N, CA, C and O atoms as a Tripos MOL2 file, in Angstrom:
@<TRIPOS>MOLECULE
protein
  212   211    53     0     0
PROTEIN
NO_CHARGES

@<TRIPOS>ATOM
      1 N           0.7930   -1.1390    0.0080 N.3       1 MET1
      2 CA          0.0290   -0.0460    0.1190 C.3       1 MET1
      3 C           0.9080    1.2310   -0.0050 C.2       1 MET1
      4 O           1.9530    1.2930    0.6430 O.2       1 MET1
      5 N           0.5140    2.2690   -0.8300 N.am      2 SER2
      6 CA          1.3360    3.3590   -0.8090 C.3       2 SER2
      7 C           0.3650    4.7380   -0.7950 C.2       2 SER2
      8 O          -0.7920    4.7950   -1.2130 O.2       2 SER2
      9 N           1.0450    5.6830   -0.2800 N.am      3 VAL3
     10 CA          0.5530    7.0240   -0.2990 C.3       3 VAL3
     11 C           1.3450    8.0860   -0.9600 C.2       3 VAL3
     12 O           2.5490    7.9040   -1.1400 O.2       3 VAL3
     13 N           0.7830    9.1490   -1.3250 N.am      4 ARG4
     14 CA          1.5650   10.4500   -1.9880 C.3       4 ARG4
     15 C           1.6580   11.5000   -0.8480 C.2       4 ARG4
     16 O           0.6570   11.9210   -0.2700 O.2       4 ARG4
     17 N           2.9740   11.9130   -0.5510 N.am      5 ILE5
     18 CA          3.0540   12.9590    0.3030 C.3       5 ILE5
     19 C           2.7380   14.2970   -0.4040 C.2       5 ILE5
     20 O           3.3570   14.6210   -1.4170 O.2       5 ILE5
     21 N           1.7940   15.0540    0.1210 N.am      6 ASN6
     22 CA          1.5430   16.3640   -0.4890 C.3       6 ASN6
     23 C           2.3240   17.4830    0.0910 C.2       6 ASN6
     24 O           2.6460   18.4360   -0.6180 O.2       6 ASN6
     25 N           2.6310   17.4190    1.2890 N.am      7 SER7
     26 CA          3.3990   18.3900    2.0230 C.3       7 SER7
     27 C           3.9520   17.9810    3.1720 C.2       7 SER7
     28 O           3.4540   16.9820    3.6900 O.2       7 SER7
     29 N           4.9900   18.5800    3.7790 N.am      8 ILE8
     30 CA          5.5890   18.2880    5.0540 C.3       8 ILE8
     31 C           5.7120   19.5830    5.8650 C.2       8 ILE8
     32 O           6.2320   20.6120    5.4330 O.2       8 ILE8
     33 N           5.1540   19.4180    7.1440 N.am      9 GLU9
     34 CA          5.1800   20.5450    8.1540 C.3       9 GLU9
     35 C           6.0130   20.0630    9.2610 C.2       9 GLU9
     36 O           6.2320   18.8630    9.4280 O.2       9 GLU9
     37 N           6.5050   21.0390   10.0640 N.am     10 GLU10
     38 CA          7.1190   20.9260   11.2800 C.3      10 GLU10
     39 C           6.0900   21.5490   12.3130 C.2      10 GLU10
     40 O           5.6550   22.6920   12.1750 O.2      10 GLU10
     41 N           5.7140   20.6670   13.4120 N.am     11 VAL11
     42 CA          4.6920   21.1860   14.3530 C.3      11 VAL11
     43 C           5.4630   20.8030   15.7030 C.2      11 VAL11
     44 O           6.2960   19.9190   15.9000 O.2      11 VAL11
     45 N           4.8860   21.8070   16.6110 N.am     12 GLU12
     46 CA          5.4110   21.8430   17.9830 C.3      12 GLU12
     47 C           4.2650   21.5460   18.8080 C.2      12 GLU12
     48 O           3.1840   22.0570   18.5170 O.2      12 GLU12
     49 N           4.3790   20.7400   19.8560 N.am     13 MET13
     50 CA          3.4230   20.4460   20.8630 C.3      13 MET13
     51 C           3.8290   21.2740   22.1030 C.2      13 MET13
     52 O           4.9890   21.3640   22.5040 O.2      13 MET13
     53 N           2.7410   21.8800   22.6800 N.am     14 ALA14
     54 CA          2.9060   22.6760   23.7810 C.3      14 ALA14
     55 C           3.5750   21.8730   25.0550 C.2      14 ALA14
     56 O           4.2370   22.4560   25.9130 O.2      14 ALA14
     57 N           3.3580   20.6860   25.0610 N.am     15 SER15
     58 CA          3.8000   19.7860   26.2060 C.3      15 SER15
     59 C           5.1040   19.1880   26.0030 C.2      15 SER15
     60 O           5.6620   18.6820   26.9760 O.2      15 SER15
     61 N           5.7200   19.1780   24.7460 N.am     16 GLU16
     62 CA          6.9720   18.6490   24.3550 C.3      16 GLU16
     63 C           8.0040   19.7700   23.8330 C.2      16 GLU16
     64 O           7.6060   20.7840   23.2590 O.2      16 GLU16
     65 N           9.3180   19.5090   24.0710 N.am     17 LYS17
     66 CA         10.2130   20.3400   23.7730 C.3      17 LYS17
     67 C          10.7120   20.3010   22.2130 C.2      17 LYS17
     68 O          11.0070   21.2850   21.5340 O.2      17 LYS17
     69 N          10.7330   19.0960   21.8580 N.am     18 GLU18
     70 CA         11.1380   18.9450   20.4000 C.3      18 GLU18
     71 C           9.9550   18.9450   19.3300 C.2      18 GLU18
     72 O           8.8010   18.6170   19.6070 O.2      18 GLU18
     73 N          10.4010   19.3630   18.0460 N.am     19 SER19
     74 CA          9.2040   19.4300   17.2200 C.3      19 SER19
     75 C           9.0650   18.0160   16.4060 C.2      19 SER19
     76 O           9.9220   17.1320   16.4050 O.2      19 SER19
     77 N           7.8940   17.9810   15.7590 N.am     20 HIS20
     78 CA          7.7660   16.6740   14.9910 C.3      20 HIS20
     79 C           7.4250   16.9140   13.5820 C.2      20 HIS20
     80 O           6.8610   17.9400   13.2020 O.2      20 HIS20
     81 N           7.7640   15.9860   12.8450 N.am     21 THR21
     82 CA          7.4220   16.1250   11.3210 C.3      21 THR21
     83 C           6.0650   15.5780   11.1150 C.2      21 THR21
     84 O           5.6790   14.4780   11.5120 O.2      21 THR21
     85 N           5.3820   16.4480   10.4610 N.am     22 LEU22
     86 CA          3.9050   16.0270   10.0860 C.3      22 LEU22
     87 C           3.8910   15.6660    8.4440 C.2      22 LEU22
     88 O           4.3020   16.5450    7.6870 O.2      22 LEU22
     89 N           3.5110   14.6250    7.9800 N.am     23 LEU23
     90 CA          3.4270   14.3290    6.5460 C.3      23 LEU23
     91 C           1.9000   14.5040    6.2380 C.2      23 LEU23
     92 O           1.0330   13.8340    6.7990 O.2      23 LEU23
     93 N           1.6790   15.3540    5.4050 N.am     24 ILE24
     94 CA          0.2400   15.5380    4.7420 C.3      24 ILE24
     95 C           0.2340   14.7230    3.6010 C.2      24 ILE24
     96 O           0.9820   14.9280    2.6440 O.2      24 ILE24
     97 N          -0.7070   13.6590    3.6700 N.am     25 VAL25
     98 CA         -0.6570   12.6700    2.5320 C.3      25 VAL25
     99 C          -1.9200   12.6730    1.7070 C.2      25 VAL25
    100 O          -2.8850   13.3470    2.0650 O.2      25 VAL25
    101 N          -1.9410   11.8870    0.5360 N.am     26 ASP26
    102 CA         -3.0870   11.6770   -0.1390 C.3      26 ASP26
    103 C          -3.2240   10.2890   -0.5130 C.2      26 ASP26
    104 O          -2.3450    9.7560   -1.1910 O.2      26 ASP26
    105 N          -4.3860    9.5680   -0.0790 N.am     27 CYS27
    106 CA         -4.5480    8.1790   -0.3940 C.3      27 CYS27
    107 C          -6.0370    7.8310   -0.2950 C.2      27 CYS27
    108 O          -6.8080    8.6750    0.1600 O.2      27 CYS27
    109 N          -6.4570    6.7050   -0.6710 N.am     28 ASP28
    110 CA         -7.9460    6.3030   -0.6620 C.3      28 ASP28
    111 C          -8.4480    6.2420    0.9400 C.2      28 ASP28
    112 O          -7.6790    6.1180    1.8930 O.2      28 ASP28
    113 N          -9.6290    6.3340    1.0070 N.am     29 ASP29
    114 CA        -10.2150    6.1400    2.5700 C.3      29 ASP29
    115 C          -9.9350    4.9350    3.0720 C.2      29 ASP29
    116 O          -9.6840    4.8650    4.2750 O.2      29 ASP29
    117 N          -9.9190    3.7980    2.2940 N.am     30 GLU30
    118 CA         -9.4890    2.4350    2.8910 C.3      30 GLU30
    119 C          -8.2460    2.5200    3.4430 C.2      30 GLU30
    120 O          -8.0420    2.1210    4.5890 O.2      30 GLU30
    121 N          -7.3570    3.0150    2.7340 N.am     31 ALA31
    122 CA         -5.8060    3.1330    3.1240 C.3      31 ALA31
    123 C          -5.8250    3.9450    4.5030 C.2      31 ALA31
    124 O          -5.1840    3.5130    5.4600 O.2      31 ALA31
    125 N          -6.5130    5.0400    4.5870 N.am     32 ILE32
    126 CA         -6.4400    5.8890    5.8520 C.3      32 ILE32
    127 C          -7.0390    5.1450    7.0450 C.2      32 ILE32
    128 O          -6.5250    5.1560    8.1630 O.2      32 ILE32
    129 N          -8.1400    4.5120    6.7320 N.am     33 ASP33
    130 CA         -8.7760    3.6430    7.8380 C.3      33 ASP33
    131 C          -7.9900    2.5090    8.3010 C.2      33 ASP33
    132 O          -8.0880    2.1080    9.4610 O.2      33 ASP33
    133 N          -7.1600    1.9380    7.3880 N.am     34 LEU34
    134 CA         -6.2330    0.8620    7.6680 C.3      34 LEU34
    135 C          -5.1010    1.4540    8.7200 C.2      34 LEU34
    136 O          -4.9170    0.9720    9.8370 O.2      34 LEU34
    137 N          -4.4250    2.5040    8.2120 N.am     35 TYR35
    138 CA         -3.2750    3.0990    8.8340 C.3      35 TYR35
    139 C          -3.6860    3.5530   10.2460 C.2      35 TYR35
    140 O          -2.9800    3.2740   11.2160 O.2      35 TYR35
    141 N          -4.8130    4.2420   10.3590 N.am     36 MET36
    142 CA         -5.4240    4.7330   11.6390 C.3      36 MET36
    143 C          -5.6940    3.4250   12.5590 C.2      36 MET36
    144 O          -5.3160    3.4260   13.7310 O.2      36 MET36
    145 N          -6.3100    2.3930   12.0360 N.am     37 ALA37
    146 CA         -6.5270    1.0520   12.9170 C.3      37 ALA37
    147 C          -5.1300    0.5250   13.3980 C.2      37 ALA37
    148 O          -5.0000    0.0360   14.5200 O.2      37 ALA37
    149 N          -4.1140    0.6380   12.5340 N.am     38 LEU38
    150 CA         -2.8920    0.1960   13.0090 C.3      38 LEU38
    151 C          -2.0810    1.0390   13.8240 C.2      38 LEU38
    152 O          -0.9870    0.6740   14.2570 O.2      38 LEU38
    153 N          -2.5980    2.1810   14.0490 N.am     39 ASN39
    154 CA         -1.9310    3.2230   14.7540 C.3      39 ASN39
    155 C          -0.6220    3.5350   14.1860 C.2      39 ASN39
    156 O           0.3480    3.4890   14.9430 O.2      39 ASN39
    157 N          -0.4520    3.8590   12.9000 N.am     40 VAL40
    158 CA          0.8760    3.9860   12.1690 C.3      40 VAL40
    159 C           1.3900    5.4780   12.6060 C.2      40 VAL40
    160 O           2.5760    5.8050   12.5630 O.2      40 VAL40
    161 N           0.3690    6.3020   13.0150 N.am     41 GLY41
    162 CA          0.8080    7.6770   13.3750 C.3      41 GLY41
    163 C           1.9500    7.7740   14.4740 C.2      41 GLY41
    164 O           2.5470    8.8310   14.6800 O.2      41 GLY41
    165 N           2.1920    6.6930   15.1100 N.am     42 LEU42
    166 CA          3.1620    6.6350   16.1510 C.3      42 LEU42
    167 C           4.3980    5.7150   15.8550 C.2      42 LEU42
    168 O           5.1880    5.4000   16.7450 O.2      42 LEU42
    169 N           4.5210    5.3030   14.5540 N.am     43 GLU43
    170 CA          5.5410    4.4480   14.0970 C.3      43 GLU43
    171 C           6.4090    4.9810   13.1010 C.2      43 GLU43
    172 O           5.9490    5.9350   12.4730 O.2      43 GLU43
    173 N           7.4970    4.6120   12.8220 N.am     44 TYR44
    174 CA          8.4560    5.0240   11.8230 C.3      44 TYR44
    175 C           8.1380    4.1940   10.6210 C.2      44 TYR44
    176 O           8.0490    2.9660   10.6410 O.2      44 TYR44
    177 N           7.9760    4.9410    9.5930 N.am     45 LEU45
    178 CA          7.8500    4.2750    8.1800 C.3      45 LEU45
    179 C           8.8540    4.7060    7.2090 C.2      45 LEU45
    180 O           9.2680    5.8620    7.1320 O.2      45 LEU45
    181 N           9.2760    3.6080    6.3780 N.am     46 PRO46
    182 CA         10.2330    4.1110    5.2260 C.3      46 PRO46
    183 C           9.5770    4.9090    4.3750 C.2      46 PRO46
    184 O           8.3860    4.7580    4.1010 O.2      46 PRO46
    185 N          10.4230    5.9370    3.8370 N.am     47 VAL47
    186 CA          9.9180    6.8140    2.7440 C.3      47 VAL47
    187 C          10.6240    6.7130    1.6600 C.2      47 VAL47
    188 O          11.8140    6.9920    1.8030 O.2      47 VAL47
    189 N          10.2490    6.3750    0.5220 N.am     48 THR48
    190 CA         11.0660    6.3140   -0.6810 C.3      48 THR48
    191 C          10.6140    7.2730   -1.7990 C.2      48 THR48
    192 O           9.5930    7.9480   -1.6640 O.2      48 THR48
    193 N          11.3770    7.3280   -2.8990 N.am     49 ILE49
    194 CA         10.8910    8.2900   -3.9660 C.3      49 ILE49
    195 C          10.4790    7.4670   -5.1810 C.2      49 ILE49
    196 O          10.5120    7.9430   -6.3150 O.2      49 ILE49
    197 N          10.0910    6.2230   -4.9190 N.am     50 GLU50
    198 CA          9.6600    5.3320   -6.1230 C.3      50 GLU50
    199 C           8.2870    5.5990   -6.2310 C.2      50 GLU50
    200 O           7.5650    6.0570   -5.3450 O.2      50 GLU50
    201 N           7.9060    5.2170   -7.6180 N.am     51 GLY51
    202 CA          6.4850    5.3230   -7.9370 C.3      51 GLY51
    203 C           6.2280    6.5540   -8.8980 C.2      51 GLY51
    204 O           7.0460    7.4570   -9.0740 O.2      51 GLY51
    205 N           4.9970    6.4700   -9.4870 N.am     52 GLU52
    206 CA          4.6750    7.4150  -10.4600 C.3      52 GLU52
    207 C           4.1780    8.7300   -9.9150 C.2      52 GLU52
    208 O           3.5760    8.7920   -8.8430 O.2      52 GLU52
    209 N           4.4280    9.7380  -10.6400 N.am     53 ASP53
    210 CA          4.0760   11.1520  -10.3150 C.3      53 ASP53
    211 C           2.7240   11.4180  -10.7840 C.2      53 ASP53
    212 O           2.2210   12.5300  -10.6220 O.2      53 ASP53
@<TRIPOS>BOND
     1     1     2 1
     2     2     3 1
     3     3     4 2
     4     3     5 am
     5     5     6 1
     6     6     7 1
     7     7     8 2
     8     7     9 am
     9     9    10 1
    10    10    11 1
    11    11    12 2
    12    11    13 am
    13    13    14 1
    14    14    15 1
    15    15    16 2
    16    15    17 am
    17    17    18 1
    18    18    19 1
    19    19    20 2
    20    19    21 am
    21    21    22 1
    22    22    23 1
    23    23    24 2
    24    23    25 am
    25    25    26 1
    26    26    27 1
    27    27    28 2
    28    27    29 am
    29    29    30 1
    30    30    31 1
    31    31    32 2
    32    31    33 am
    33    33    34 1
    34    34    35 1
    35    35    36 2
    36    35    37 am
    37    37    38 1
    38    38    39 1
    39    39    40 2
    40    39    41 am
    41    41    42 1
    42    42    43 1
    43    43    44 2
    44    43    45 am
    45    45    46 1
    46    46    47 1
    47    47    48 2
    48    47    49 am
    49    49    50 1
    50    50    51 1
    51    51    52 2
    52    51    53 am
    53    53    54 1
    54    54    55 1
    55    55    56 2
    56    55    57 am
    57    57    58 1
    58    58    59 1
    59    59    60 2
    60    59    61 am
    61    61    62 1
    62    62    63 1
    63    63    64 2
    64    63    65 am
    65    65    66 1
    66    66    67 1
    67    67    68 2
    68    67    69 am
    69    69    70 1
    70    70    71 1
    71    71    72 2
    72    71    73 am
    73    73    74 1
    74    74    75 1
    75    75    76 2
    76    75    77 am
    77    77    78 1
    78    78    79 1
    79    79    80 2
    80    79    81 am
    81    81    82 1
    82    82    83 1
    83    83    84 2
    84    83    85 am
    85    85    86 1
    86    86    87 1
    87    87    88 2
    88    87    89 am
    89    89    90 1
    90    90    91 1
    91    91    92 2
    92    91    93 am
    93    93    94 1
    94    94    95 1
    95    95    96 2
    96    95    97 am
    97    97    98 1
    98    98    99 1
    99    99   100 2
   100    99   101 am
   101   101   102 1
   102   102   103 1
   103   103   104 2
   104   103   105 am
   105   105   106 1
   106   106   107 1
   107   107   108 2
   108   107   109 am
   109   109   110 1
   110   110   111 1
   111   111   112 2
   112   111   113 am
   113   113   114 1
   114   114   115 1
   115   115   116 2
   116   115   117 am
   117   117   118 1
   118   118   119 1
   119   119   120 2
   120   119   121 am
   121   121   122 1
   122   122   123 1
   123   123   124 2
   124   123   125 am
   125   125   126 1
   126   126   127 1
   127   127   128 2
   128   127   129 am
   129   129   130 1
   130   130   131 1
   131   131   132 2
   132   131   133 am
   133   133   134 1
   134   134   135 1
   135   135   136 2
   136   135   137 am
   137   137   138 1
   138   138   139 1
   139   139   140 2
   140   139   141 am
   141   141   142 1
   142   142   143 1
   143   143   144 2
   144   143   145 am
   145   145   146 1
   146   146   147 1
   147   147   148 2
   148   147   149 am
   149   149   150 1
   150   150   151 1
   151   151   152 2
   152   151   153 am
   153   153   154 1
   154   154   155 1
   155   155   156 2
   156   155   157 am
   157   157   158 1
   158   158   159 1
   159   159   160 2
   160   159   161 am
   161   161   162 1
   162   162   163 1
   163   163   164 2
   164   163   165 am
   165   165   166 1
   166   166   167 1
   167   167   168 2
   168   167   169 am
   169   169   170 1
   170   170   171 1
   171   171   172 2
   172   171   173 am
   173   173   174 1
   174   174   175 1
   175   175   176 2
   176   175   177 am
   177   177   178 1
   178   178   179 1
   179   179   180 2
   180   179   181 am
   181   181   182 1
   182   182   183 1
   183   183   184 2
   184   183   185 am
   185   185   186 1
   186   186   187 1
   187   187   188 2
   188   187   189 am
   189   189   190 1
   190   190   191 1
   191   191   192 2
   192   191   193 am
   193   193   194 1
   194   194   195 1
   195   195   196 2
   196   195   197 am
   197   197   198 1
   198   198   199 1
   199   199   200 2
   200   199   201 am
   201   201   202 1
   202   202   203 1
   203   203   204 2
   204   203   205 am
   205   205   206 1
   206   206   207 1
   207   207   208 2
   208   207   209 am
   209   209   210 1
   210   210   211 1
   211   211   212 2
@<TRIPOS>SUBSTRUCTURE
     1 MET1         2 RESIDUE 1 A MET
     2 SER2         6 RESIDUE 1 A SER
     3 VAL3        10 RESIDUE 1 A VAL
     4 ARG4        14 RESIDUE 1 A ARG
     5 ILE5        18 RESIDUE 1 A ILE
     6 ASN6        22 RESIDUE 1 A ASN
     7 SER7        26 RESIDUE 1 A SER
     8 ILE8        30 RESIDUE 1 A ILE
     9 GLU9        34 RESIDUE 1 A GLU
    10 GLU10       38 RESIDUE 1 A GLU
    11 VAL11       42 RESIDUE 1 A VAL
    12 GLU12       46 RESIDUE 1 A GLU
    13 MET13       50 RESIDUE 1 A MET
    14 ALA14       54 RESIDUE 1 A ALA
    15 SER15       58 RESIDUE 1 A SER
    16 GLU16       62 RESIDUE 1 A GLU
    17 LYS17       66 RESIDUE 1 A LYS
    18 GLU18       70 RESIDUE 1 A GLU
    19 SER19       74 RESIDUE 1 A SER
    20 HIS20       78 RESIDUE 1 A HIS
    21 THR21       82 RESIDUE 1 A THR
    22 LEU22       86 RESIDUE 1 A LEU
    23 LEU23       90 RESIDUE 1 A LEU
    24 ILE24       94 RESIDUE 1 A ILE
    25 VAL25       98 RESIDUE 1 A VAL
    26 ASP26      102 RESIDUE 1 A ASP
    27 CYS27      106 RESIDUE 1 A CYS
    28 ASP28      110 RESIDUE 1 A ASP
    29 ASP29      114 RESIDUE 1 A ASP
    30 GLU30      118 RESIDUE 1 A GLU
    31 ALA31      122 RESIDUE 1 A ALA
    32 ILE32      126 RESIDUE 1 A ILE
    33 ASP33      130 RESIDUE 1 A ASP
    34 LEU34      134 RESIDUE 1 A LEU
    35 TYR35      138 RESIDUE 1 A TYR
    36 MET36      142 RESIDUE 1 A MET
    37 ALA37      146 RESIDUE 1 A ALA
    38 LEU38      150 RESIDUE 1 A LEU
    39 ASN39      154 RESIDUE 1 A ASN
    40 VAL40      158 RESIDUE 1 A VAL
    41 GLY41      162 RESIDUE 1 A GLY
    42 LEU42      166 RESIDUE 1 A LEU
    43 GLU43      170 RESIDUE 1 A GLU
    44 TYR44      174 RESIDUE 1 A TYR
    45 LEU45      178 RESIDUE 1 A LEU
    46 PRO46      182 RESIDUE 1 A PRO
    47 VAL47      186 RESIDUE 1 A VAL
    48 THR48      190 RESIDUE 1 A THR
    49 ILE49      194 RESIDUE 1 A ILE
    50 GLU50      198 RESIDUE 1 A GLU
    51 GLY51      202 RESIDUE 1 A GLY
    52 GLU52      206 RESIDUE 1 A GLU
    53 ASP53      210 RESIDUE 1 A ASP
């Protein structure tokens, strides 16, 4: 399963000293549901530049 990164933002949390990288992605609703169910928001994921534009 793959997603397209639309933009990258640096965000700061009031309760934390370090900033976090937020990836704004585009994929189908089924993929979003699966990623959210697997709680991948808290996991490291490999990012590659492979695939179609």
